C-alpha angles and dihedrals in degrees: 000000000000094000091052093049090047092051094050092046091046093050092051093045092048092051091050092049092050092047092052089052090055097255127158127232094283091051090050090050093049094047090044092052094047094047091045091056093048096046091042091056091048089050090050092054090048091051092049091049093049092047092051092045091051091050091052095239 
């Protein structure tokens, strides 16, 4: 669940950043995609850490 939340948050944040920089729709899509990948990977690492901590490893 954490990677999905991270991807959605990253896509929204990337679109906002591109919009503030004066970008058009394609810029917003590119920033959104890039941020979604980054935040999705961070969410994946958080999920792995939480799963391992819950298992006691």
